[in-house]
N, C-alpha and C positions, 0 to 999 in steps of 0.2 A: 628594589621594587618600591613603587610609590603606593601610598595609601590614599584612597579617595577621601575627600573632606566633606562629602555629603552623607547625611544619615539616611538610611533606608530601612523600611520595615520588611520589604520583600524584594528579592532579586530573582528575576526570571531569566533563564538561559535559553535563548532561541526565540526568534520573532516570527514564527509561523502562526497559523490560526490558533493552535492551542496556547502558545506562549502569549499572544496578544489578548486572547480571551481571559487567561488567568490574570494578566497585568491589569486589564481594564476593570475586571470585577473586583480585584483587590483595591484598586484606586477608588472605585465607586464606593467601596465600603470604608473609605477614609485612610487607607494605608499608603505610605510613601513607597513608590515602586520605581525600580530601574530594570530595564530589559537589556541584556547583553547579547548582541547579534554579531556573529563573526563575519558576515558578509559586509563588504565595504560600500557597495553600490547603493544608490538611492532605492532602486528596485532590486534589492538583493534577491538572488535566486534561492528557491527552496521548493519543496513539493507543494506547499500551499499556494505558491505563485502559479504553478502549473496545473493545479487541480481542475478536474472536470466539474467539480462543484456540487455533487449530489450528497446530501446527508441521508443515510439510510442505515438500517440495522439488519445485516444479512439480507439485503435486497428486499426489505420490507419497509413500508412507510413508518417513520418514527412516531407517528400519531396512533399507531395500532395499539391494541390492548397490551398492557404491560406483561401479563402472564404469557401471552402469545410471543412477544418479543424475547422474553427470557427463554422460552422453549426453542425458539429459532436459534438463539445463540448456543444453547446447550447441544442442539442437534448438529449444527454445522461444525462444532469443535469436538464432537463425540464426548461431551461431558467434561472436557478438560478446562473450560473457561472457569475462572474464579466466580463463584456464585454471587459474592457481594458486588463484584464489578459488573457482572451481567445485569443484576437487579438495578444497580445505580444508573447504568446507561439506559436501560429500558424505561425506568421511571422518569428520568430527567431529560430524555431526548427532546420531547415536545417543549419542555421549559427552556432548553437551549435555543430552540428556534424562536421562541417568543423574545428571549433576551437579545438575540442577534438583531431581530427586527427593531427592538427598542434602541439599539445602537446605530440604527440607520442602515443596516445591511439588508439589501433587497433579496428576497427569496421568491422564486416563481415555481408554480406547479406546471410541469410540462405535459401533464395529462397522460403520461405513459408509465404504467406500472408503478414502481416504487419512486419514480422521479417527481416527488411531490414537494420537496424542499430543495431547490437548486439555486446556488448563488447566481445572481444576475449581474450583467447579462450573460446568458449561457452561450457556450460555443459548441455547435453540433453540425458543422458543415466542413467539407473538404478533408484533405489529408495533411499530415505533418503536425508541427507544433505551433500553436497560435494562442498566446496567452495574454498579450498586452491589451489592457482595456476590458478583459473578461473576468468573470467569476472571482477566483481567488486573488487576482491582482487588484481588483477594485476593493474587495473586502479588506485586504491587508492595509491598503491606503486609508480607508475609513477608520479602521481600528487604531492605526497609528495616530491619526488626527485626534481621535477621542482620548487616547492616552495622554497626548501632549496637552490637551485642553484640561485634563484632570491633574496637571502638574507632574505627570509621570515623565520618565526619561527613557529614550531608546538610543543606545550607544552602538553605532556601527563599528566594524573592525575590531571587535572585542571577542577573542576566542577564549572561552573558559577552558582551563587545562587541569585544574586540581581543586578539590574541596577539602576543607578542614572542619570537623565538627567540634564544637566547644560548648561549654555550659551556657554561654551567652548567645549562641546562635551558630551560624554557618559562615565560613569565609570562602570566597571564590577567588582563585588566582587566575589572572588572564594574561594573554599575550596580545600586544597591539603594536602598531607602527611606532607609537610614541614610547614604547617600552612596556615592561610588565607592570601590572597593577593588582591591587588587592581590594576586594569589596566585601563588606560584612553586613549581615542582617539577621534578624531572628528567624527568617524563613527563606528558603530557596526553592524555586520550582524549576526542575529540569524539563525542558520542552524542546529539545534540539532534533527530534525526529528520527531516531533509530540509527542504523548503520549501513543502509543500502549503498552508500558511497565509500564505505570503508573496506577496501579490498582485503586487508589482512584479516578482519573479522569475518568477512564472507568466506574467505578461504578456510578459516578455522571452524566455522559452524555450518556452512551451507554447501559450498562448491569448491572442488579442488582447483578449478580454473576460472576464477572470477572474471578474468579478462575476456572470457568467452561468453559472458552474459551481456545483454544490452542494458545499458544504464538508462532506464526509462524513469528518470527522476531528476531532481534539481541539482544533484551533484554536491550538495553541501552537508548532508547528514553522514558523518564519518564515524559515529559512535563515541564521540567525546563524552557525552552525558553518561552512557552506559559504563564506560571505563572509570570515570570519576566516581560513580555510585558504587561500583564493585570495589573500588579501592578503599572505600570507607565502610565496607561490610554489607552492602545491599545485596539482596538475592536477585537472581535473574531467572528467566524461564522462557522456553520455546524459541531459542535462538536459531533453530535449524529450519524454520519455515519463513517464507516471504510471500507478499502479495505481488503478483505480476501477471503478464499476459504473454501469449505467443504472437510473434511478429514474423514477417518475411525476414529471412536471413540477411537480405540486402539492407535492412535497417541498421546493421552494424556499421555500415559505411555511408548511409544517407539519412539525414534528418527528415526527409520527406515522408518516411515510412513509420514514424512514431511521433506521438503516442497513439495516433490513429492513422490507418485502420489496424486493428489487431484481428487475429484469425482464430480466436478461441472456439467460436461456434462451428467453424469448418472442421477443426480438429476433433471436437466432440461428436461430430456427425460421421466422421470417416475413420481411417486407420492412421496411427502415428508410428513410424518405424525409425530405428536407429541407423547408423551408417552401414550396418551389416544386413539391413533389410528385415529386422525382427521387431515385433511389437514388444514394448518394455513397460507399459503402464496401462491402467484402465482409462480409456478415453472418456468413458461415461461419467467420470468425476469432474470433468470440465477443465477449462483452460488454466485456472489458477493452480490446480493440482498438477496438471500436465507441465506447467512452467517449472514447478519444483522438481518434477521427475526428469525433465530435460536437463536441468541444471546439474543433476547428479550423474548424468551419463559420463562415461570416460571421455567422450568428445561431445560437449554440449552444442557444438555447431555441426553435428552430424545427423540431426533429426529432420524428417520429411513427413508431410501429410499426404496421404493417398485418398483421392475422392473422385467423384464423377460429375457429369454435367448437371444432373438433377440437384446435387448439393450446391454446386456453383450458382445455379440459377434460382435455387429455392431459398427458403428462410435462412439457412446457415450462411449462404453467400451474400444475400441481399437484405436480411432482416434488420440489421443494425442501423442506427441513425447515420453512421459513417461506415458503410459496408465495404468489405474487401472487394466485392464485385459491384462497381468497376474501379474503386479507388486504388486498389493495390497495383494493378497493371498501369494505371494512369500515373502513379507515383514512381514507376520504374521497377516494381518488384518482380522477381523471377517467377514464372508459372510455366512448368513443362506440360505439354499437351500431346496426347497420342491417341490413335485409333484403337489400339489394343493394349492390354496390360503388359504383354511381352515387350512391345515397342516402348512403353513407358519405362519399364525396368531398364532398358538399354540407355535411355536418356539420363538416368540418375545413377548409373553404374552398379545396378543390382542384378544378380543372376535372374534371367527371365522366369525360369521354373520356380524359383523361390518366391518371387512376388506373385506369380499366378496361383501357386498353392495357398499362399497366405490369404489372398483375396477370396479364393474359392471357399476356403474354410470359414472365413468371416461371413460371407454371403449365406452359406449353408446354415450357420449358427443362427443368423437372423430368421431364416425361413423356418427352422425347427424350434425356435425359442430356447436355444441352449447357449446363449452368449456367456452365461456364467460358467460354462465348461471350457471356454477358451483359456489359453495360457499366455499371458495373465488373464484372469476372468474380466469380463466387461459387464458393468451394470447398465441398465437402460431406463431406470426410474426417473433420472434427472434430465438426461438428454437422449433423444431418439438416435438409435444406430441406423444410419441410412445404408441400404445396399449399394454396392459399387458395381453397377450393371449398365448404366446409360453412357455410351460413348458420346463424345470423346472423354478420355480419362485424364486426370490431372495429378501432378506431383508438385508440391510447394515446399521448397527448402525453408526451414524456419529456425528461429533462435528463441531462447527464453529471455524475457525482459523483466528486470527487477525494479519495482516501483517503490515499495517500502518493506522493511522487515516486519514480521508479525510479533516476534518475541521481544523481550526487553526487560526493563526493571520491574520487579514485583512491587505492586502498590495495593493499598486497600481501597475501599469504595470511595474514599475522599482523596485519593491520590497520595496518601502518606507512604513514603518509601519504607519497605519492610526488609528486615535482615533475614538470615536463614532460619531463624526461630519464629518468624512471622511477627516480630516486634518492630514497631515504628522506630526509625532513626530520627532523633529529635531535630525538628526544624526542616527536614528534607522531604520534598514532594516531587512528583513527576506527573506528566500528563502528555497526551498526544501519542504519536507513534513511537516514542521512546519507551512506552509502557508495554509490558508483557502480561499475559494472563487473560486476554480477552479473545484475540484471534488465535488460529493455529489448530493444534491437534494433528492426528495422524494423516488426515486428508486435507490439511491446509485450509480449514474453514475460515472464511473471510467475513468478519462482522462489519467492518467499515473503517475508513481512515479518519474522515472529518468528524464522525460522531464521537471520537475520543476527546474532542474538545469539551464534551460533557464533564470529563474528569477534571479538566482545567477549571471549569466553573465551580465545581465542588471543592477543589483544592483551595481556591481563593477564599471561598466562604468558610472553610475549615480554619484557614490561617487567621481570618478576621474574627472568628467567633470568640466570645468572651471566655477567658481561661479561668 
């Protein structure tokens, strides 16, 4: 194993948005920085390369009142988010936007709800995956340029595989085409993005059949950072939840059907059934929760949405910027259509009487205001339950798509990695989607992916602060 001959103050593992924010802020504050990125390509793939580009805090403008944002985080995670993390993100989200702009990153206000800070140029048309020259791709290129201008280094093809904590700092052992190498520095920031591409970790924590989930991600985050941190005593939390969406099942074989359009709004408006024709989750909690519920089914590829013409032609089908109606059939997604519920049941292999009874009970509960008495209960405060009465009727086979994991390494408000006694591990920090304790909770509350770069900004500043 070779030792690098360059002295570093900070080693960053992972060159996504969070990693490059941490690297640039540390370099800006006078620290010598090296970033280790396992991707070998010039435009290495990662979630930040594919991102839709919206900075938000639980679908709320990052410039909103700090206390309101903290309340939003606490509500969506059912109070399980770390309070210091929630407060830090709520307080500094706006500051992160200002810092990104100072780095030459263009952010635009799309004038639609919470999409007030979106990486430019945004991509909001058509179906399939289209990332080159858009949002995250452009931002990563600019941040890399800035890092090099500050005399920082970004080394591609360097996969970190082990950490060693010592009195003088942290050592990182890597694998590369040229052979193993060892880097040392007083501080290390883990920013490699979670474990959504690590099938063994998904199997252990999320889903017994990870191969039956759609990999709606860059394919690079396999959980290396989490494993390394755990090996040196770091605590972890919330590993059983992920951020993702519901897609046509045909997306498992066609890239035309992901990451857009997804069908969350249709699922939240109608009924979602398993392979036996039974409801198994509260559709009123929305697509992210339903994606987690589908993943936990005995057969994650056995779920189907039942809905009607009113849903398909209304806001659930057409309300998104890249709506399933008409993009899903245009992209080749399967959509069963029938004049009666009994006929629809035959098309999807469900006993007609079972589906007729299920739909009738659902419609009756809407009319009587007793959705909460269904089994499982259905809430209607977040998403309206639409009656299934307007022929023709539709059945859409779906799959659960995993974009990034919600849980991960436990850190404090400045990104310092904590052990199981809530004590910082000397010199070790983490940021971005490898961090746990912000998203999650029993209903898979989603705070946001890009906003976790706030923790990267704070980690760099904590590292550079006078000791």
